[in-house]
N, C-alpha and C positions, 0 to 999 in steps of 0.2 A: 523966833519960835514958829511963826506961821510958815516961813520958808522951809523949815526943817520938816514940818508935817506934809507940806506939798511935795517935797522930794520923795518922801516915803511912799506916797500915793502913786506917784508916777512910776517908781521902780516896781511896785506891785503890779501895776497895769501891764508893764512891759513883760514881766515874767509870766503872767497869766496868758498873755497872747502868744508868747514864743513857744511855750511847752507843746501845745497842740500842733503847731507848725512843724516842730521837730519830729514828733511822733508820726505825723502824716508823711513826712519825708522818709522816715525809716520804713514805714509799712510799704510805701510805694517802691522803695528799693528792693525789699524782700520779695514782694509780688513780682517785680520785674525779673529778679533772678530766677524765681520759680518758673515763671513763664518761659524764660529763655532755656532753663534746664529741661522742662517738659517738651519744648519745641525740638530739642536735640536728642531726646530719648525715644526709642522705638518700642512698640509693643511686641509680645511674643509672636513667632511665626510657626506655621504647621508644615511638617514634611509630608511624605507620601504614606498613607495608612497601609496597614497589613491586616487582612487582605486589601487589595486595591479597591478603589471606589467602583461600585457597580459589579462586584465579583458575583459570579453565579456558582451554584452547587457547593456552597459551604457546608461544613458539618453542622450538626445540631448543637454541638458543644465545642467551643473554641475560644481563644483569646484574641480580641481585636485590639490593635495598638496603633499609635501614631507618635512620631518624634515631635516634641515641642521645644523650641529654642528661643531664648531671648537674646537679641543681638548684642546687648550690653552686658549680658551675664547676670541680669537681675534675677532674683528669686521669683518663681512662678507659682501662681495659684490657678488650678485647672479643674475642670469637670468634664467627664465623658458620660453621656447618658444614651441608652437605647430605648426605642419606643415600646419595648416590651416591659419597661419599668426598671430594668437593672441600671445601676449607676456606679461610677467610680470617681473619686475626687482626691486632690492633693493640695497641700498648703505650703507656701514658702519652700518650694523644691527647686533644685538646680535643673539645668537643661538635661534633657534625656527623653527616652521613649516612655510614654504613659499608656496604660492599658486598662481594659475592662474584660473580665471573664464572663462569657455568655454561656448560659446553660438552658437546657430544656426548650430549645427553639422548635418551632413547628416546621414540618416538611413543606417544601415549595412555597415559602412565605418570604415576601420582601420586607426588610427591616431598614430603619433609618437610625443613624448614629449622629448625635449633636456633640460638638466639642467647643468648649469655651475656655479662654485663658486670659490672664492679665498679670501685670507686674506691679504690685502695690507700691513698691519702693522706687519704681521707675516711671514709665509713662502714665501708669494708672489707667490705660486704655484697654477695654475689653475687645478681644478678637473672637469671632465665632465662625464655624463652618459646619456643614453637615455632609454625611456620606451614606451610601446605601449598599446593601448586599442582599442576595437571595439564597435561601437554603436549598439543599438538594432535594430531589424527589425521594419518596420512601424506598428503602432497600427492598430488593426482591430476593427470594430464596434461590438456592442452587438449581441449575437446570441440567437435564440429562441429554446426552447425545444418543446415537444409535449403538446398541450393544453389539458385541461380537462373541458368538455368532448372532445373527439377527433374530428378532423375536419370531417364534414359531418355526425355527429351523428344524430340519429333519436330518436323520442319519448322522448325528454328531458322534464323535469317538466316545469311548468309555472313559477316557482320561483326557482332559484338556483344561485350558484356563479360560474362564468366562470373564469378559471385561466390558466396561462402559465408561464413556467420557463424562465427568462431572465437573461443572464450572460454575462459579459465582459471578454474575454480571457486574457486581460492585467490587470484585476482587477480595471479598471477605474470606477469611479462613473458615473452613467448614468441617463438620463431623459427618462421617458416612458409614453405612453398613450394607453389606451384600450377603444375603442368606439364601441357600438352596433348600429345596424341600427334602433333600436327603440328609439335612442336618449340618452340613458344612457351612462355615460362616467366615467372613473377613470384614475388618473394620479399620477405621483410622480417625484420628483427632487432629485438629489444627492443620488440615490438609490444604494444599494449594490446588489450583485448577489442573486437571490432567486425567489420565485414564486410571481407573481403579479396577482391580481384578480379584477374582476368587478362583484358586486352583481347585479343580474337581477331579476326584478319582473314585474308583469302585462303583461307577454308575452301571446300572443294570441295562442289559440290551432290551431294545424295543419298549422303552419306558419313557413316559412323559414326565418332565421335571419342571418345577416352577422356581423362578429366582425373584426374590423381593429386594428392592433397592430403596434405601432411605437416606436423606441428607438434609442437614440444616446448618445455618450460619449463626451461631449463638451471639456473635458481636455485631451482626447485621440485622436482617429482618427478624430473626428468631423463628421463622416459619419453616415447616417441614415440606420437602418434596418427596413424594412416594410414587413408586411405579412397580409393576410386576411383569415378568416376561416368561416365556416357555421355550423349551426345546425338547426334541425327541431323540433318544439315543438309537443308533443304527441297530437293525436286527442282529441277532447272534449268528456269526459265520464261523465255519470251521477253520482251523489253522491252514496256512498255505502248505503246499507240497514241500516236504523237507528236502534239504540239499542232499545230493548223492553222498553216501558215507565216504569218509576219507580214512586211510590207514594202510597197513600192509596188504599188498595184493597177493602175497604168497607166504608160506611159512611151514611149520611142521606141527604134527599132532602133539597133543598134550602140553602145549605151550600157550600161555595167556597172551591175547592180542587186544589192543585197544583201538576203537573206532569212534569217529566224531561226526556230528551233523548239527544243523540248526534250522529253525524256521521262525516265521512270525505269525502272530494272530491278528486278524483285522480289528478285533475288539480289544486288543492289548491284554487279552486274558493270559493267564499263565498256561503253560503247555506241558503235556505229558507225552512221553515217547515209548513206542513199543518196537523192539528190534526183532527182525527175522534173520536167523543166522544161516539159513539155507540147508541146515541139517535136520530140520524138523523141530528145532528148539526156538523158543521165543523168550525175550527178556521179561515179558509182562510190562505193564504200564509203569514207567519210571518218572518220577517228578513229584510235584510240579516244578517247572523252570520258568524264568522270566522270558517273555516273548523276545525273540531275536538272540538269545544267549546261546553260545556254543556249548554243546553237551557231549558227553562221552559215555561209552559203555564198553564192556569187555566180554570176551568169549574164548573158550578153549574147544578146539575140535579134537575128537578122539579117534576119528576114522579118516584116513588119507583120502583125498579126493578134491574135486572142484565144487565150489559153492558160490551162491549169490547172497550178498548181504543187502538188506533193504530195511527201511524204517518208516513208520508212519506216526502222526501226531494227533492229539485230541485236546480239546479245551475242557474246563471244569464242568461245562454243561453236557459233555459227552459227544460233541460234534467232532467227527474224525476226518482227517485229511486223507488224501489218496496216498498210496505207497510211493516212496522216493524211487528214483532210478537206482538199479542195483549196482553194487560193486562186486565184480567177479574176483574170487580168491581161490588160490590153489594150495592145498596141503599135499605135497608131492606123494604120489602113489606109485609103487613099484610092482610090476606084474612079471614074475619069473626072474631068473638070474640070467642076465645078459650083460655083455660088456658095458652097454650104455647105462643099464640100471646100476651096475656095480660102480660106474664112474659117478653117477648121481649120489649113490650112497656114500662114496668116499668124500665127495664135496660136502654133503650134509654133515658128515663127521667132522670135516675140516672147518666148516663154518661154525659148528658148535664149539669146537675147541678154541677157535680164534674169532670171537664174535665181532671184532672191530677191524679185522684184516680183510684184504681182497675185495674192496668195495666195487671195483669194476667187474670182477668175476661174478660177484653176487648179483649185480644188475643184469649181466648177460643171461645167467641161468634163472633169473627171476626168483631168487631166494630172499 
């Protein structure tokens, strides 16, 4: 009986001693495996950020980003924080580009971005890095170049196009307006850098005009640039000497003939014409006609003879040109009955009956 009790005691002692040893061996094995696993697992790595580190002249509102990759493909927990207080985070995410949206940044300011990442199911090691960027200078409003014609120009035409170069230093689209003191105006929206113009017409001679120019870049500085310029229209001048009239140099009485001429006005004014037919008759002022346009008038002579046709011009202000060079014309005149006169009379009759025949003969006798 004593031996049986002693055996039970010895067995109990052995069991009590062996269990902790087994547990210790088990824990040591697990820890060894974890240590080996952690030793072979790498933490996440960072790629090149966008914009790149130390970038200058960034916008005041943009998205900053960076690739974060775990070499073993473990899920990543990450955080991106800017020193302006804005932050972006992600938990248990796959490899990829992580970003933070930055808004309302200050002009010409340097900012710092901190990035932290770890792989909780992998190495469990935190990696950190920091990057910097500097925002751009404040936007400036559009600027004006030299106008054409230049400010204060004299003797400008009565009709021309006034223009000026407008450009935005930051390349922002802009809105512009050009207005003349005669009430004419031109404008544009969402315009690119370049020359903007205002066509002007109906300007009064010897008159000073003012042109106002305004421009702003709504998506840039939001500021307005304003300037004004002047020019003086040339004094009123009479039309140039009309061209020598063109048309038939000979004909017959009581028949209608048409003659043409043209001239230009230095002020681009419209032009009136007055024809002198050489027989004491005048057309009176006909018109107005555009400057430089070819114009025509007609006349019938009732008495045979030789005449000179000439024409002069005037503008709406009453300034008259000199007379044109004359065009001599002959309406055949017969003095008495002679063989020569009878021949001319026969030819006149022949040409009337056959108006399209005998062109060479008509030229010889001047009919």
